[in-house]
C-alpha positions as protocol buffer text, in pm:
chain_id: "A"
residue {
  index: 1
  type: MET
  ca { x: -2415 y: -3664 z: -40 }
}
residue {
  index: 2
  type: ALA
  ca { x: -2076 y: -3506 z: 14 }
}
residue {
  index: 3
  type: SER
  ca { x: -1965 y: -3449 z: 370 }
}
residue {
  index: 4
  type: GLU
  ca { x: -1755 y: -3144 z: 276 }
}
residue {
  index: 5
  type: HIS
  ca { x: -1876 y: -2870 z: 45 }
}
residue {
  index: 6
  type: SER
  ca { x: -1644 y: -2610 z: -107 }
}
residue {
  index: 7
  type: PHE
  ca { x: -1604 y: -2326 z: -354 }
}
residue {
  index: 8
  type: ASP
  ca { x: -1323 y: -2106 z: -483 }
}
residue {
  index: 9
  type: ILE
  ca { x: -1303 y: -1727 z: -465 }
}
residue {
  index: 10
  type: SER
  ca { x: -1103 y: -1571 z: -747 }
}
residue {
  index: 11
  type: ALA
  ca { x: -1076 y: -1250 z: -945 }
}
residue {
  index: 12
  type: SER
  ca { x: -1100 y: -1308 z: -1316 }
}
residue {
  index: 13
  type: VAL
  ca { x: -1207 y: -1130 z: -1631 }
}
residue {
  index: 14
  type: ASP
  ca { x: -1320 y: -1296 z: -1954 }
}
residue {
  index: 15
  type: MET
  ca { x: -1072 y: -1155 z: -2208 }
}
residue {
  index: 16
  type: MET
  ca { x: -1302 y: -1235 z: -2501 }
}
residue {
  index: 17
  type: GLU
  ca { x: -1572 y: -1016 z: -2347 }
}
residue {
  index: 18
  type: VAL
  ca { x: -1314 y: -740 z: -2292 }
}
residue {
  index: 19
  type: LYS
  ca { x: -1217 y: -757 z: -2661 }
}
residue {
  index: 20
  type: ASN
  ca { x: -1582 y: -745 z: -2766 }
}
residue {
  index: 21
  type: ALA
  ca { x: -1649 y: -447 z: -2538 }
}
residue {
  index: 22
  type: LEU
  ca { x: -1347 y: -260 z: -2678 }
}
residue {
  index: 23
  type: GLU
  ca { x: -1459 y: -325 z: -3037 }
}
residue {
  index: 24
  type: THR
  ca { x: -1805 y: -182 z: -2965 }
}
residue {
  index: 25
  type: SER
  ca { x: -1638 y: 111 z: -2785 }
}
residue {
  index: 26
  type: LYS
  ca { x: -1427 y: 184 z: -3094 }
}
residue {
  index: 27
  type: LYS
  ca { x: -1740 y: 182 z: -3310 }
}
residue {
  index: 28
  type: GLU
  ca { x: -1923 y: 419 z: -3077 }
}
residue {
  index: 29
  type: VAL
  ca { x: -1628 y: 661 z: -3059 }
}
residue {
  index: 30
  type: ALA
  ca { x: -1601 y: 658 z: -3440 }
}
residue {
  index: 31
  type: ALA
  ca { x: -1973 y: 734 z: -3474 }
}
residue {
  index: 32
  type: ARG
  ca { x: -1993 y: 1012 z: -3214 }
}
residue {
  index: 33
  type: TYR
  ca { x: -2017 y: 1368 z: -3343 }
}
residue {
  index: 34
  type: ASP
  ca { x: -1785 y: 1517 z: -3077 }
}
residue {
  index: 35
  type: PHE
  ca { x: -1502 y: 1288 z: -3196 }
}
residue {
  index: 36
  type: LYS
  ca { x: -1537 y: 1367 z: -3570 }
}
residue {
  index: 37
  type: GLY
  ca { x: -1204 y: 1472 z: -3718 }
}
residue {
  index: 38
  type: LEU
  ca { x: -1013 y: 1412 z: -3395 }
}
residue {
  index: 39
  type: SER
  ca { x: -766 y: 1137 z: -3318 }
}
residue {
  index: 40
  type: ALA
  ca { x: -919 y: 883 z: -3082 }
}
residue {
  index: 41
  type: GLU
  ca { x: -765 y: 538 z: -3037 }
}
residue {
  index: 42
  type: ILE
  ca { x: -846 y: 248 z: -2807 }
}
residue {
  index: 43
  type: SER
  ca { x: -603 y: -43 z: -2792 }
}
residue {
  index: 44
  type: LEU
  ca { x: -559 y: -354 z: -2577 }
}
residue {
  index: 45
  type: ASN
  ca { x: -232 y: -514 z: -2471 }
}
residue {
  index: 46
  type: GLU
  ca { x: -341 y: -866 z: -2374 }
}
residue {
  index: 47
  type: LYS
  ca { x: -5 y: -971 z: -2236 }
}
residue {
  index: 48
  type: GLU
  ca { x: 23 y: -681 z: -1990 }
}
residue {
  index: 49
  type: LYS
  ca { x: -357 y: -660 z: -1948 }
}
residue {
  index: 50
  type: THR
  ca { x: -371 y: -288 z: -2020 }
}
residue {
  index: 51
  type: ILE
  ca { x: -601 y: -70 z: -2228 }
}
residue {
  index: 52
  type: THR
  ca { x: -454 y: 243 z: -2386 }
}
residue {
  index: 53
  type: LEU
  ca { x: -669 y: 544 z: -2471 }
}
residue {
  index: 54
  type: LEU
  ca { x: -528 y: 818 z: -2695 }
}
residue {
  index: 55
  type: SER
  ca { x: -704 y: 1144 z: -2780 }
}
residue {
  index: 56
  type: THR
  ca { x: -659 y: 1520 z: -2804 }
}
residue {
  index: 57
  type: SER
  ca { x: -762 y: 1630 z: -2453 }
}
residue {
  index: 58
  type: ASP
  ca { x: -836 y: 1512 z: -2100 }
}
residue {
  index: 59
  type: ASN
  ca { x: -1208 y: 1564 z: -2161 }
}
residue {
  index: 60
  type: LYS
  ca { x: -1200 y: 1333 z: -2462 }
}
residue {
  index: 61
  type: ILE
  ca { x: -1004 y: 1071 z: -2261 }
}
residue {
  index: 62
  type: ASP
  ca { x: -1266 y: 1090 z: -1985 }
}
residue {
  index: 63
  type: ALA
  ca { x: -1545 y: 1045 z: -2241 }
}
residue {
  index: 64
  type: MET
  ca { x: -1364 y: 746 z: -2397 }
}
residue {
  index: 65
  type: LYS
  ca { x: -1307 y: 594 z: -2052 }
}
residue {
  index: 66
  type: ASP
  ca { x: -1679 y: 628 z: -1974 }
}
residue {
  index: 67
  type: ILE
  ca { x: -1766 y: 459 z: -2304 }
}
residue {
  index: 68
  type: VAL
  ca { x: -1526 y: 170 z: -2238 }
}
residue {
  index: 69
  type: ILE
  ca { x: -1653 y: 118 z: -1882 }
}
residue {
  index: 70
  type: SER
  ca { x: -2017 y: 127 z: -1992 }
}
residue {
  index: 71
  type: LYS
  ca { x: -1949 y: -133 z: -2263 }
}
residue {
  index: 72
  type: LEU
  ca { x: -1765 y: -355 z: -2011 }
}
residue {
  index: 73
  type: ILE
  ca { x: -2057 y: -331 z: -1768 }
}
residue {
  index: 74
  type: LYS
  ca { x: -2299 y: -434 z: -2045 }
}
residue {
  index: 75
  type: ARG
  ca { x: -2082 y: -744 z: -2093 }
}
residue {
  index: 76
  type: GLU
  ca { x: -2103 y: -825 z: -1720 }
}
residue {
  index: 77
  type: ILE
  ca { x: -1750 y: -710 z: -1634 }
}
residue {
  index: 78
  type: PRO
  ca { x: -1769 y: -487 z: -1325 }
}
residue {
  index: 79
  type: ALA
  ca { x: -1635 y: -132 z: -1335 }
}
residue {
  index: 80
  type: ASN
  ca { x: -1392 y: -211 z: -1052 }
}
residue {
  index: 81
  type: ALA
  ca { x: -1210 y: -446 z: -1289 }
}
residue {
  index: 82
  type: ILE
  ca { x: -1046 y: -134 z: -1441 }
}
residue {
  index: 83
  type: SER
  ca { x: -820 y: 120 z: -1276 }
}
residue {
  index: 84
  type: GLU
  ca { x: -633 y: 410 z: -1433 }
}
residue {
  index: 85
  type: LEU
  ca { x: -257 y: 367 z: -1404 }
}
residue {
  index: 86
  type: LYS
  ca { x: -133 y: 690 z: -1557 }
}
residue {
  index: 87
  type: ARG
  ca { x: -222 y: 980 z: -1779 }
}
residue {
  index: 88
  type: GLU
  ca { x: 48 y: 1154 z: -1978 }
}
residue {
  index: 89
  type: SER
  ca { x: 97 y: 1379 z: -2277 }
}
residue {
  index: 90
  type: ALA
  ca { x: 180 y: 1201 z: -2602 }
}
residue {
  index: 91
  type: SER
  ca { x: 319 y: 1315 z: -2935 }
}
residue {
  index: 92
  type: GLY
  ca { x: 128 y: 1568 z: -3141 }
}
residue {
  index: 93
  type: SER
  ca { x: -38 y: 1744 z: -2843 }
}
residue {
  index: 94
  type: ASN
  ca { x: -235 y: 1428 z: -2762 }
}
residue {
  index: 95
  type: VAL
  ca { x: -311 y: 1279 z: -2421 }
}
residue {
  index: 96
  type: LYS
  ca { x: -257 y: 911 z: -2345 }
}
residue {
  index: 97
  type: ALA
  ca { x: -421 y: 722 z: -2059 }
}
residue {
  index: 98
  type: THR
  ca { x: -331 y: 369 z: -1954 }
}
residue {
  index: 99
  type: LEU
  ca { x: -596 y: 156 z: -1784 }
}
residue {
  index: 100
  type: LYS
  ca { x: -512 y: -168 z: -1601 }
}
residue {
  index: 101
  type: LEU
  ca { x: -735 y: -475 z: -1592 }
}
residue {
  index: 102
  type: ASN
  ca { x: -747 y: -595 z: -1231 }
}
residue {
  index: 103
  type: ASP
  ca { x: -802 y: -967 z: -1270 }
}
residue {
  index: 104
  type: THR
  ca { x: -574 y: -1139 z: -1024 }
}
residue {
  index: 105
  type: LEU
  ca { x: -636 y: -1200 z: -657 }
}
residue {
  index: 106
  type: ASP
  ca { x: -310 y: -1079 z: -505 }
}
residue {
  index: 107
  type: SER
  ca { x: -189 y: -1199 z: -166 }
}
residue {
  index: 108
  type: ASP
  ca { x: -298 y: -882 z: 19 }
}
residue {
  index: 109
  type: ASN
  ca { x: -660 y: -915 z: -97 }
}
residue {
  index: 110
  type: ALA
  ca { x: -655 y: -1291 z: -37 }
}
residue {
  index: 111
  type: LYS
  ca { x: -540 y: -1223 z: 321 }
}
residue {
  index: 112
  type: LYS
  ca { x: -818 y: -963 z: 364 }
}
residue {
  index: 113
  type: ILE
  ca { x: -1075 y: -1216 z: 248 }
}
residue {
  index: 114
  type: THR
  ca { x: -951 y: -1496 z: 476 }
}
residue {
  index: 115
  type: LYS
  ca { x: -925 y: -1257 z: 773 }
}
residue {
  index: 116
  type: ALA
  ca { x: -1282 y: -1133 z: 718 }
}
residue {
  index: 117
  type: ILE
  ca { x: -1406 y: -1492 z: 695 }
}
residue {
  index: 118
  type: LYS
  ca { x: -1227 y: -1592 z: 1017 }
}
residue {
  index: 119
  type: ASP
  ca { x: -1345 y: -1278 z: 1200 }
}
residue {
  index: 120
  type: SER
  ca { x: -1706 y: -1351 z: 1102 }
}
residue {
  index: 121
  type: LYS
  ca { x: -1707 y: -1671 z: 1315 }
}
residue {
  index: 122
  type: ILE
  ca { x: -1885 y: -1865 z: 1038 }
}
residue {
  index: 123
  type: LYS
  ca { x: -1797 y: -2234 z: 1067 }
}
residue {
  index: 124
  type: VAL
  ca { x: -1588 y: -2262 z: 750 }
}
residue {
  index: 125
  type: ASN
  ca { x: -1225 y: -2319 z: 663 }
}
residue {
  index: 126
  type: ALA
  ca { x: -1057 y: -2073 z: 423 }
}
residue {
  index: 127
  type: GLN
  ca { x: -720 y: -2145 z: 259 }
}
residue {
  index: 128
  type: ILE
  ca { x: -518 y: -1934 z: 17 }
}
residue {
  index: 129
  type: ARG
  ca { x: -425 y: -2144 z: -286 }
}
residue {
  index: 130
  type: GLY
  ca { x: -218 y: -1936 z: -526 }
}
residue {
  index: 131
  type: GLU
  ca { x: -447 y: -1679 z: -688 }
}
residue {
  index: 132
  type: GLU
  ca { x: -764 y: -1809 z: -527 }
}
residue {
  index: 133
  type: VAL
  ca { x: -914 y: -1879 z: -186 }
}
residue {
  index: 134
  type: ARG
  ca { x: -1074 y: -2219 z: -123 }
}
residue {
  index: 135
  type: VAL
  ca { x: -1356 y: -2218 z: 132 }
}
residue {
  index: 136
  type: THR
  ca { x: -1480 y: -2550 z: 273 }
}
residue {
  index: 137
  type: SER
  ca { x: -1760 y: -2635 z: 515 }
}
residue {
  index: 138
  type: LYS
  ca { x: -2006 y: -2910 z: 602 }
}
residue {
  index: 139
  type: SER
  ca { x: -2298 y: -2672 z: 550 }
}
residue {
  index: 140
  type: ILE
  ca { x: -2392 y: -2514 z: 218 }
}
residue {
  index: 141
  type: ASP
  ca { x: -2578 y: -2242 z: 412 }
}
residue {
  index: 142
  type: ASP
  ca { x: -2248 y: -2139 z: 576 }
}
residue {
  index: 143
  type: LEU
  ca { x: -2085 y: -2121 z: 231 }
}
residue {
  index: 144
  type: GLN
  ca { x: -2366 y: -1898 z: 107 }
}
residue {
  index: 145
  type: SER
  ca { x: -2315 y: -1673 z: 411 }
}
residue {
  index: 146
  type: VAL
  ca { x: -1946 y: -1646 z: 319 }
}
residue {
  index: 147
  type: ILE
  ca { x: -2036 y: -1550 z: -40 }
}
residue {
  index: 148
  type: LYS
  ca { x: -2261 y: -1273 z: 93 }
}
residue {
  index: 149
  type: LEU
  ca { x: -1986 y: -1158 z: 332 }
}
residue {
  index: 150
  type: VAL
  ca { x: -1720 y: -1143 z: 58 }
}
residue {
  index: 151
  type: LYS
  ca { x: -1953 y: -948 z: -175 }
}
residue {
  index: 152
  type: GLU
  ca { x: -1995 y: -686 z: 100 }
}
residue {
  index: 153
  type: LEU
  ca { x: -1616 y: -636 z: 141 }
}
residue {
  index: 154
  type: ASN
  ca { x: -1605 y: -385 z: -149 }
}
residue {
  index: 155
  type: LEU
  ca { x: -1270 y: -500 z: -285 }
}
residue {
  index: 156
  type: GLU
  ca { x: -1144 y: -326 z: -599 }
}
residue {
  index: 157
  type: LEU
  ca { x: -1158 y: -656 z: -789 }
}
residue {
  index: 158
  type: PRO
  ca { x: -1408 y: -847 z: -1001 }
}
residue {
  index: 159
  type: ILE
  ca { x: -1468 y: -1126 z: -747 }
}
residue {
  index: 160
  type: SER
  ca { x: -1608 y: -1454 z: -879 }
}
residue {
  index: 161
  type: PHE
  ca { x: -1721 y: -1766 z: -698 }
}
residue {
  index: 162
  type: ARG
  ca { x: -1658 y: -2098 z: -872 }
}
residue {
  index: 163
  type: ASN
  ca { x: -1680 y: -2474 z: -824 }
}
residue {
  index: 164
  type: LEU
  ca { x: -1952 y: -2480 z: -558 }
}
residue {
  index: 165
  type: LYS
  ca { x: -1967 y: -2849 z: -473 }
}
């Protein structure tokens, strides 16, 4: 039996599931009656991790955003993994919205997590390691308490817990 147990806290999104959700979103938008004859585009920029929505009005953009988020949720990607960066007018009296995939644990959120863990007085050690936080302890029960604590922090990220050993 191991004397030290550990797990990693990270924020990650499965890009294959995002692609699948966007494809089903495109199919639903194409099939919906209120989008017939209107321009409605959904595109993904994998490198920049952005989703671009293009349609004729703000109402249509909101409807497309709801469709995309619902399809992501069905594929077990939380709604807080997406945030709207900007909304602007595009050519041909269209409206363009850019959505950002939040899938990296930045240093500010990592510091929030480690501070919350230290303030909780649970007997664990939390270290920031790049884009993840490693939590170690002699007790698995303490690690499970930390998982519960981090889930209750309501961070705007898709938090995942990996490598529980």
